[in-house]
Biopython code that builds the backbone (N, CA, C, O; Angstrom):
import numpy as np
from Bio.PDB.StructureBuilder import StructureBuilder

atoms = [
    (1, "MET", "N", (159.530, -236.514, -213.782)),
    (1, "MET", "CA", (159.063, -236.962, -212.485)),
    (1, "MET", "C", (157.538, -237.106, -212.549)),
    (1, "MET", "O", (156.834, -236.166, -212.916)),
    (2, "ALA", "N", (157.044, -238.282, -212.192)),
    (2, "ALA", "CA", (155.607, -238.535, -212.202)),
    (2, "ALA", "C", (154.998, -238.121, -210.872)),
    (2, "ALA", "O", (155.643, -238.245, -209.830)),
    (3, "PRO", "N", (153.770, -237.632, -210.894)),
    (3, "PRO", "CA", (153.101, -237.296, -209.634)),
    (3, "PRO", "C", (152.904, -238.543, -208.771)),
    (3, "PRO", "O", (152.836, -239.658, -209.290)),
    (4, "VAL", "N", (152.815, -238.354, -207.468)),
    (4, "VAL", "CA", (152.654, -239.469, -206.543)),
    (4, "VAL", "C", (151.463, -240.341, -206.928)),
    (4, "VAL", "O", (151.526, -241.563, -206.789)),
    (5, "ALA", "N", (150.395, -239.741, -207.402)),
    (5, "ALA", "CA", (149.182, -240.491, -207.737)),
    (5, "ALA", "C", (149.417, -241.486, -208.870)),
    (5, "ALA", "O", (148.624, -242.413, -209.034)),
    (6, "ASP", "N", (150.487, -241.321, -209.659)),
    (6, "ASP", "CA", (150.766, -242.224, -210.768)),
    (6, "ASP", "C", (151.417, -243.528, -210.329)),
    (6, "ASP", "O", (151.558, -244.443, -211.140)),
    (7, "TYR", "N", (151.809, -243.634, -209.088)),
    (7, "TYR", "CA", (152.454, -244.843, -208.587)),
    (7, "TYR", "C", (151.407, -245.733, -207.916)),
    (7, "TYR", "O", (150.613, -245.243, -207.113)),
    (8, "PRO", "N", (151.391, -247.038, -208.231)),
    (8, "PRO", "CA", (150.390, -247.916, -207.622)),
    (8, "PRO", "C", (150.615, -248.086, -206.117)),
    (8, "PRO", "O", (149.669, -248.302, -205.360)),
    (9, "TYR", "N", (151.863, -247.987, -205.700)),
    (9, "TYR", "CA", (152.247, -248.045, -204.291)),
    (9, "TYR", "C", (153.685, -247.566, -204.202)),
    (9, "TYR", "O", (154.335, -247.367, -205.228)),
    (10, "ASP", "N", (154.192, -247.377, -202.986)),
    (10, "ASP", "CA", (155.526, -246.812, -202.802)),
    (10, "ASP", "C", (156.638, -247.860, -202.847)),
    (10, "ASP", "O", (157.655, -247.670, -203.515)),
    (11, "LEU", "N", (156.438, -248.954, -202.139)),
    (11, "LEU", "CA", (157.479, -249.977, -201.994)),
    (11, "LEU", "C", (156.919, -251.356, -202.308)),
    (11, "LEU", "O", (155.758, -251.652, -202.022)),
    (12, "THR", "N", (157.760, -252.193, -202.900)),
    (12, "THR", "CA", (157.385, -253.582, -203.164)),
    (12, "THR", "C", (157.784, -254.421, -201.956)),
    (12, "THR", "O", (158.846, -254.216, -201.369)),
    (13, "TYR", "N", (156.918, -255.372, -201.589)),
    (13, "TYR", "CA", (157.242, -256.258, -200.471)),
    (13, "TYR", "C", (156.831, -257.682, -200.828)),
    (13, "TYR", "O", (156.058, -257.911, -201.758)),
    (14, "ASP", "N", (157.366, -258.629, -200.067)),
    (14, "ASP", "CA", (157.013, -260.038, -200.229)),
    (14, "ASP", "C", (156.101, -260.404, -199.058)),
    (14, "ASP", "O", (156.557, -260.409, -197.915)),
    (15, "PRO", "N", (154.832, -260.708, -199.308)),
    (15, "PRO", "CA", (153.908, -261.041, -198.218)),
    (15, "PRO", "C", (154.384, -262.222, -197.375)),
    (15, "PRO", "O", (154.021, -262.332, -196.204)),
    (16, "ASN", "N", (155.183, -263.096, -197.955)),
    (16, "ASN", "CA", (155.688, -264.260, -197.217)),
    (16, "ASN", "C", (156.789, -263.896, -196.229)),
    (16, "ASN", "O", (157.163, -264.711, -195.385)),
    (17, "GLU", "N", (157.307, -262.683, -196.330)),
    (17, "GLU", "CA", (158.393, -262.246, -195.460)),
    (17, "GLU", "C", (157.914, -261.382, -194.287)),
    (17, "GLU", "O", (158.731, -260.973, -193.462)),
    (18, "VAL", "N", (156.621, -261.100, -194.196)),
    (18, "VAL", "CA", (156.093, -260.295, -193.100)),
    (18, "VAL", "C", (156.195, -261.093, -191.809)),
    (18, "VAL", "O", (155.690, -262.212, -191.724)),
    (19, "GLY", "N", (156.849, -260.519, -190.806)),
    (19, "GLY", "CA", (157.044, -261.200, -189.533)),
    (19, "GLY", "C", (155.829, -261.101, -188.630)),
    (19, "GLY", "O", (154.860, -260.411, -188.949)),
    (20, "PRO", "N", (155.885, -261.798, -187.494)),
    (20, "PRO", "CA", (154.761, -261.763, -186.548)),
    (20, "PRO", "C", (154.509, -260.368, -185.974)),
    (20, "PRO", "O", (153.417, -260.079, -185.484)),
    (21, "ASP", "N", (155.519, -259.511, -186.038)),
    (21, "ASP", "CA", (155.367, -258.129, -185.582)),
    (21, "ASP", "C", (154.882, -257.219, -186.712)),
    (21, "ASP", "O", (154.810, -256.001, -186.553)),
    (22, "LEU", "N", (154.547, -257.834, -187.872)),
    (22, "LEU", "CA", (154.054, -257.157, -189.068)),
    (22, "LEU", "C", (155.113, -256.271, -189.724)),
    (22, "LEU", "O", (154.778, -255.353, -190.473)),
    (23, "ILE", "N", (156.396, -256.546, -189.444)),
    (23, "ILE", "CA", (157.485, -255.787, -190.050)),
    (23, "ILE", "C", (158.057, -256.585, -191.215)),
    (23, "ILE", "O", (158.237, -257.800, -191.132)),
    (24, "VAL", "N", (158.337, -255.874, -192.299)),
    (24, "VAL", "CA", (158.895, -256.498, -193.500)),
    (24, "VAL", "C", (159.949, -255.555, -194.095)),
    (24, "VAL", "O", (159.810, -254.332, -194.054)),
    (25, "GLU", "N", (160.991, -256.155, -194.641)),
    (25, "GLU", "CA", (162.058, -255.393, -195.283)),
    (25, "GLU", "C", (161.705, -255.149, -196.748)),
    (25, "GLU", "O", (161.235, -256.051, -197.442)),
    (26, "CYS", "N", (161.935, -253.933, -197.205)),
    (26, "CYS", "CA", (161.700, -253.555, -198.598)),
    (26, "CYS", "C", (162.974, -252.886, -199.131)),
    (26, "CYS", "O", (163.777, -252.346, -198.369)),
    (27, "TRP", "N", (163.134, -252.934, -200.431)),
    (27, "TRP", "CA", (164.264, -252.277, -201.086)),
    (27, "TRP", "C", (163.726, -251.174, -201.986)),
    (27, "TRP", "O", (162.895, -251.435, -202.856)),
    (28, "ILE", "N", (164.190, -249.946, -201.786)),
    (28, "ILE", "CA", (163.721, -248.825, -202.595)),
    (28, "ILE", "C", (163.947, -249.067, -204.091)),
    (28, "ILE", "O", (163.036, -248.806, -204.875)),
    (29, "PRO", "N", (165.125, -249.557, -204.527)),
    (29, "PRO", "CA", (165.343, -249.738, -205.973)),
    (29, "PRO", "C", (164.422, -250.771, -206.631)),
    (29, "PRO", "O", (164.305, -250.790, -207.857)),
    (30, "ARG", "N", (163.776, -251.615, -205.853)),
    (30, "ARG", "CA", (162.877, -252.629, -206.413)),
    (30, "ARG", "C", (161.436, -252.147, -206.492)),
    (30, "ARG", "O", (160.586, -252.833, -207.059)),
    (31, "GLY", "N", (161.153, -250.989, -205.938)),
    (31, "GLY", "CA", (159.785, -250.480, -205.904)),
    (31, "GLY", "C", (159.489, -249.546, -207.060)),
    (31, "GLY", "O", (160.402, -249.076, -207.739)),
    (32, "PRO", "N", (158.209, -249.277, -207.283)),
    (32, "PRO", "CA", (157.818, -248.404, -208.391)),
    (32, "PRO", "C", (158.304, -246.962, -208.244)),
    (32, "PRO", "O", (158.416, -246.244, -209.238)),
    (33, "ARG", "N", (158.592, -246.535, -207.022)),
    (33, "ARG", "CA", (159.034, -245.145, -206.832)),
    (33, "ARG", "C", (160.548, -245.005, -206.869)),
    (33, "ARG", "O", (161.081, -243.956, -206.507)),
    (34, "SER", "N", (161.241, -246.041, -207.299)),
    (34, "SER", "CA", (162.703, -245.975, -207.375)),
    (34, "SER", "C", (163.174, -244.887, -208.344)),
    (34, "SER", "O", (164.294, -244.391, -208.224)),
    (35, "VAL", "N", (162.334, -244.524, -209.287)),
    (35, "VAL", "CA", (162.686, -243.481, -210.263)),
    (35, "VAL", "C", (162.253, -242.092, -209.811)),
    (35, "VAL", "O", (162.497, -241.110, -210.512)),
    (36, "ASP", "N", (161.617, -241.998, -208.656)),
    (36, "ASP", "CA", (161.134, -240.724, -208.123)),
    (36, "ASP", "C", (162.237, -240.095, -207.270)),
    (36, "ASP", "O", (162.520, -240.591, -206.179)),
    (37, "PRO", "N", (162.863, -239.016, -207.741)),
    (37, "PRO", "CA", (163.991, -238.435, -207.010)),
    (37, "PRO", "C", (163.616, -237.804, -205.668)),
    (37, "PRO", "O", (164.498, -237.568, -204.843)),
    (38, "VAL", "N", (162.345, -237.529, -205.430)),
    (38, "VAL", "CA", (161.949, -236.924, -204.153)),
    (38, "VAL", "C", (161.481, -237.972, -203.135)),
    (38, "VAL", "O", (161.180, -237.625, -201.993)),
    (39, "PHE", "N", (161.415, -239.239, -203.531)),
    (39, "PHE", "CA", (160.981, -240.287, -202.604)),
    (39, "PHE", "C", (162.131, -240.604, -201.664)),
    (39, "PHE", "O", (163.154, -241.144, -202.084)),
    (40, "ASN", "N", (161.964, -240.271, -200.402)),
    (40, "ASN", "CA", (163.012, -240.435, -199.400)),
    (40, "ASN", "C", (162.373, -240.816, -198.072)),
    (40, "ASN", "O", (162.332, -239.997, -197.154)),
    (41, "PRO", "N", (161.865, -242.062, -197.950)),
    (41, "PRO", "CA", (161.159, -242.446, -196.728)),
    (41, "PRO", "C", (162.088, -242.498, -195.513)),
    (41, "PRO", "O", (163.203, -243.013, -195.581)),
    (42, "THR", "N", (161.600, -241.955, -194.416)),
    (42, "THR", "CA", (162.352, -241.967, -193.167)),
    (42, "THR", "C", (161.457, -242.535, -192.064)),
    (42, "THR", "O", (160.235, -242.553, -192.210)),
    (43, "PRO", "N", (162.056, -243.002, -190.957)),
    (43, "PRO", "CA", (161.247, -243.562, -189.869)),
    (43, "PRO", "C", (160.126, -242.614, -189.452)),
    (43, "PRO", "O", (160.329, -241.417, -189.248)),
    (44, "GLY", "N", (158.944, -243.198, -189.334)),
    (44, "GLY", "CA", (157.752, -242.443, -188.967)),
    (44, "GLY", "C", (156.868, -242.113, -190.157)),
    (44, "GLY", "O", (155.681, -241.839, -189.984)),
    (45, "ASP", "N", (157.427, -242.133, -191.367)),
    (45, "ASP", "CA", (156.639, -241.835, -192.563)),
    (45, "ASP", "C", (155.635, -242.944, -192.848)),
    (45, "ASP", "O", (155.902, -244.121, -192.606)),
    (46, "ARG", "N", (154.486, -242.552, -193.361)),
    (46, "ARG", "CA", (153.495, -243.527, -193.836)),
    (46, "ARG", "C", (153.719, -243.734, -195.322)),
    (46, "ARG", "O", (153.905, -242.777, -196.073)),
    (47, "VAL", "N", (153.698, -244.995, -195.738)),
    (47, "VAL", "CA", (153.885, -245.373, -197.136)),
    (47, "VAL", "C", (152.857, -246.440, -197.486)),
    (47, "VAL", "O", (152.137, -246.933, -196.618)),
    (48, "THR", "N", (152.799, -246.787, -198.758)),
    (48, "THR", "CA", (151.991, -247.929, -199.165)),
    (48, "THR", "C", (152.932, -248.984, -199.720)),
    (48, "THR", "O", (153.941, -248.674, -200.352)),
    (49, "ILE", "N", (152.574, -250.255, -199.466)),
    (49, "ILE", "CA", (153.381, -251.368, -199.958)),
    (49, "ILE", "C", (152.494, -252.261, -200.810)),
    (49, "ILE", "O", (151.293, -252.376, -200.567)),
    (50, "GLY", "N", (153.090, -252.886, -201.801)),
    (50, "GLY", "CA", (152.315, -253.739, -202.689)),
    (50, "GLY", "C", (153.156, -254.854, -203.260)),
    (50, "GLY", "O", (154.383, -254.848, -203.165)),
    (51, "ASP", "N", (152.457, -255.829, -203.867)),
    (51, "ASP", "CA", (153.153, -256.974, -204.463)),
    (51, "ASP", "C", (152.613, -257.320, -205.845)),
    (51, "ASP", "O", (152.907, -258.401, -206.356)),
    (52, "ASP", "N", (151.851, -256.458, -206.451)),
    (52, "ASP", "CA", (151.263, -256.648, -207.790)),
    (52, "ASP", "C", (150.211, -257.753, -207.846)),
    (52, "ASP", "O", (149.724, -258.068, -208.932)),
    (53, "GLU", "N", (149.849, -258.349, -206.720)),
    (53, "GLU", "CA", (148.809, -259.382, -206.719)),
    (53, "GLU", "C", (147.607, -258.992, -205.858)),
    (53, "GLU", "O", (146.469, -259.320, -206.194)),
    (54, "GLU", "N", (147.855, -258.302, -204.765)),
    (54, "GLU", "CA", (146.793, -257.893, -203.849)),
    (54, "GLU", "C", (146.738, -256.370, -203.808)),
    (54, "GLU", "O", (147.634, -255.688, -204.306)),
    (55, "ALA", "N", (145.688, -255.859, -203.216)),
    (55, "ALA", "CA", (145.560, -254.411, -203.052)),
    (55, "ALA", "C", (146.696, -253.889, -202.171)),
    (55, "ALA", "O", (147.088, -254.567, -201.221)),
    (56, "PRO", "N", (147.232, -252.703, -202.461)),
    (56, "PRO", "CA", (148.289, -252.129, -201.625)),
    (56, "PRO", "C", (147.830, -251.954, -200.179)),
    (56, "PRO", "O", (146.645, -251.773, -199.900)),
    (57, "LEU", "N", (148.796, -252.013, -199.278)),
    (57, "LEU", "CA", (148.529, -251.885, -197.849)),
    (57, "LEU", "C", (149.232, -250.657, -197.283)),
    (57, "LEU", "O", (150.312, -250.294, -197.749)),
    (58, "PRO", "N", (148.635, -250.019, -196.287)),
    (58, "PRO", "CA", (149.329, -248.920, -195.623)),
    (58, "PRO", "C", (150.392, -249.478, -194.689)),
    (58, "PRO", "O", (150.230, -250.557, -194.119)),
    (59, "ALA", "N", (151.469, -248.739, -194.541)),
    (59, "ALA", "CA", (152.550, -249.155, -193.654)),
    (59, "ALA", "C", (153.235, -247.915, -193.095)),
    (59, "ALA", "O", (153.052, -246.803, -193.589)),
    (60, "ARG", "N", (154.028, -248.138, -192.053)),
    (60, "ARG", "CA", (154.796, -247.058, -191.421)),
    (60, "ARG", "C", (156.260, -247.462, -191.423)),
    (60, "ARG", "O", (156.595, -248.581, -191.034)),
    (61, "VAL", "N", (157.133, -246.567, -191.855)),
    (61, "VAL", "CA", (158.568, -246.842, -191.864)),
    (61, "VAL", "C", (159.067, -246.881, -190.421)),
    (61, "VAL", "O", (158.838, -245.949, -189.649)),
    (62, "VAL", "N", (159.753, -247.974, -190.066)),
    (62, "VAL", "CA", (160.283, -248.097, -188.710)),
    (62, "VAL", "C", (161.805, -248.016, -188.678)),
    (62, "VAL", "O", (162.393, -247.740, -187.632)),
    (63, "ARG", "N", (162.452, -248.260, -189.838)),
    (63, "ARG", "CA", (163.913, -248.226, -189.884)),
    (63, "ARG", "C", (164.351, -248.080, -191.336)),
    (63, "ARG", "O", (163.670, -248.525, -192.260)),
    (64, "ARG", "N", (165.503, -247.447, -191.511)),
    (64, "ARG", "CA", (166.067, -247.337, -192.863)),
    (64, "ARG", "C", (167.576, -247.441, -192.779)),
    (64, "ARG", "O", (168.206, -246.884, -191.879)),
    (65, "ASP", "N", (168.144, -248.160, -193.728)),
    (65, "ASP", "CA", (169.591, -248.292, -193.851)),
    (65, "ASP", "C", (169.924, -248.237, -195.343)),
    (65, "ASP", "O", (169.858, -249.255, -196.033)),
    (66, "GLY", "N", (170.277, -247.063, -195.836)),
    (66, "GLY", "CA", (170.560, -246.895, -197.259)),
    (66, "GLY", "C", (169.311, -247.131, -198.089)),
    (66, "GLY", "O", (168.301, -246.449, -197.917)),
    (67, "ASP", "N", (169.386, -248.109, -198.999)),
    (67, "ASP", "CA", (168.245, -248.437, -199.862)),
    (67, "ASP", "C", (167.289, -249.441, -199.229)),
    (67, "ASP", "O", (166.248, -249.750, -199.809)),
    (68, "ARG", "N", (167.626, -249.950, -198.056)),
    (68, "ARG", "CA", (166.734, -250.899, -197.368)),
    (68, "ARG", "C", (165.847, -250.133, -196.393)),
    (68, "ARG", "O", (166.300, -249.262, -195.651)),
    (69, "VAL", "N", (164.564, -250.491, -196.424)),
    (69, "VAL", "CA", (163.583, -249.846, -195.552)),
    (69, "VAL", "C", (162.766, -250.938, -194.879)),
    (69, "VAL", "O", (162.280, -251.851, -195.545)),
    (70, "TRP", "N", (162.613, -250.850, -193.571)),
    (70, "TRP", "CA", (161.752, -251.779, -192.847)),
    (70, "TRP", "C", (160.470, -251.043, -192.510)),
    (70, "TRP", "O", (160.491, -249.941, -191.962)),
    (71, "VAL", "N", (159.356, -251.667, -192.847)),
    (71, "VAL", "CA", (158.064, -251.048, -192.584)),
    (71, "VAL", "C", (157.204, -252.000, -191.755)),
    (71, "VAL", "O", (157.369, -253.219, -191.801)),
    (72, "GLN", "N", (156.293, -251.414, -191.006)),
    (72, "GLN", "CA", (155.314, -252.192, -190.252)),
    (72, "GLN", "C", (153.962, -252.004, -190.922)),
    (72, "GLN", "O", (153.473, -250.885, -191.077)),
    (73, "VAL", "N", (153.371, -253.127, -191.315)),
    (73, "VAL", "CA", (152.058, -253.093, -191.957)),
    (73, "VAL", "C", (151.048, -252.564, -190.948)),
    (73, "VAL", "O", (151.028, -252.996, -189.796)),
    (74, "LEU", "N", (150.215, -251.635, -191.380)),
    (74, "LEU", "CA", (149.176, -251.060, -190.520)),
    (74, "LEU", "C", (147.862, -251.745, -190.803)),
    (74, "LEU", "O", (147.332, -251.660, -191.910)),
    (75, "LEU", "N", (147.343, -252.417, -189.812)),
    (75, "LEU", "CA", (146.060, -253.085, -189.961)),
    (75, "LEU", "C", (144.935, -252.086, -189.771)),
    (75, "LEU", "O", (145.091, -251.108, -189.039)),
    (76, "PRO", "N", (143.807, -252.317, -190.417)),
    (76, "PRO", "CA", (142.672, -251.403, -190.252)),
    (76, "PRO", "C", (142.161, -251.410, -188.810)),
    (76, "PRO", "O", (142.250, -252.419, -188.111)),
    (77, "ASP", "N", (141.634, -250.286, -188.390)),
    (77, "ASP", "CA", (141.058, -250.176, -187.054)),
    (77, "ASP", "C", (139.768, -250.994, -187.017)),
    (77, "ASP", "O", (138.814, -250.689, -187.732)),
    (78, "MET", "N", (139.744, -252.005, -186.205)),
    (78, "MET", "CA", (138.581, -252.880, -186.129)),
    (78, "MET", "C", (137.746, -252.620, -184.880)),
    (78, "MET", "O", (136.908, -253.445, -184.516)),
    (79, "SER", "N", (137.966, -251.480, -184.218)),
    (79, "SER", "CA", (137.233, -251.199, -182.988)),
    (79, "SER", "C", (135.740, -251.023, -183.227)),
    (79, "SER", "O", (134.947, -251.148, -182.294)),
    (80, "HIS", "N", (135.351, -250.737, -184.454)),
    (80, "HIS", "CA", (133.940, -250.548, -184.766)),
    (80, "HIS", "C", (133.289, -251.844, -185.270)),
    (80, "HIS", "O", (132.086, -251.871, -185.529)),
    (81, "ALA", "N", (134.072, -252.907, -185.408)),
    (81, "ALA", "CA", (133.541, -254.176, -185.930)),
    (81, "ALA", "C", (132.564, -254.803, -184.932)),
    (81, "ALA", "O", (132.733, -254.684, -183.719)),
    (82, "VAL", "N", (131.573, -255.451, -185.452)),
    (82, "VAL", "CA", (130.576, -256.128, -184.613)),
    (82, "VAL", "C", (130.981, -257.596, -184.479)),
    (82, "VAL", "O", (131.330, -258.246, -185.465)),
    (83, "ALA", "N", (130.931, -258.101, -183.269)),
    (83, "ALA", "CA", (131.344, -259.502, -183.026)),
    (83, "ALA", "C", (130.302, -260.471, -183.530)),
    (83, "ALA", "O", (130.478, -261.683, -183.412)),
]
sb = StructureBuilder()
sb.init_structure("model")
sb.init_model(0)
sb.init_chain("A")
sb.init_seg("    ")
for serial, (resi, resn, name, xyz) in enumerate(atoms, 1):
    if name == "N":
        sb.init_residue(resn, " ", resi, " ")
    sb.init_atom(name, np.array(xyz, "f"), 0.0, 1.0, " ", f" {name:<3s}", serial, name[0])
structure = sb.get_structure()
């Protein structure tokens, strides 16, 4: 079992499949943590998602059905941004 820090991200996602609500479906067996026996994301958990092309993004699990996990991409807090 590799430490969590050895994984580039938790779940693989397709950026083209992210909906207007920022929710995207991921499959645990397709992600880098599929070999991690303690990885068991449940609704409310924070995870990272990646696609091997861009930097990983933070996300929150909103639903799970077996090996399928739906996550909502978390956008950075822009309240401190200057207009």
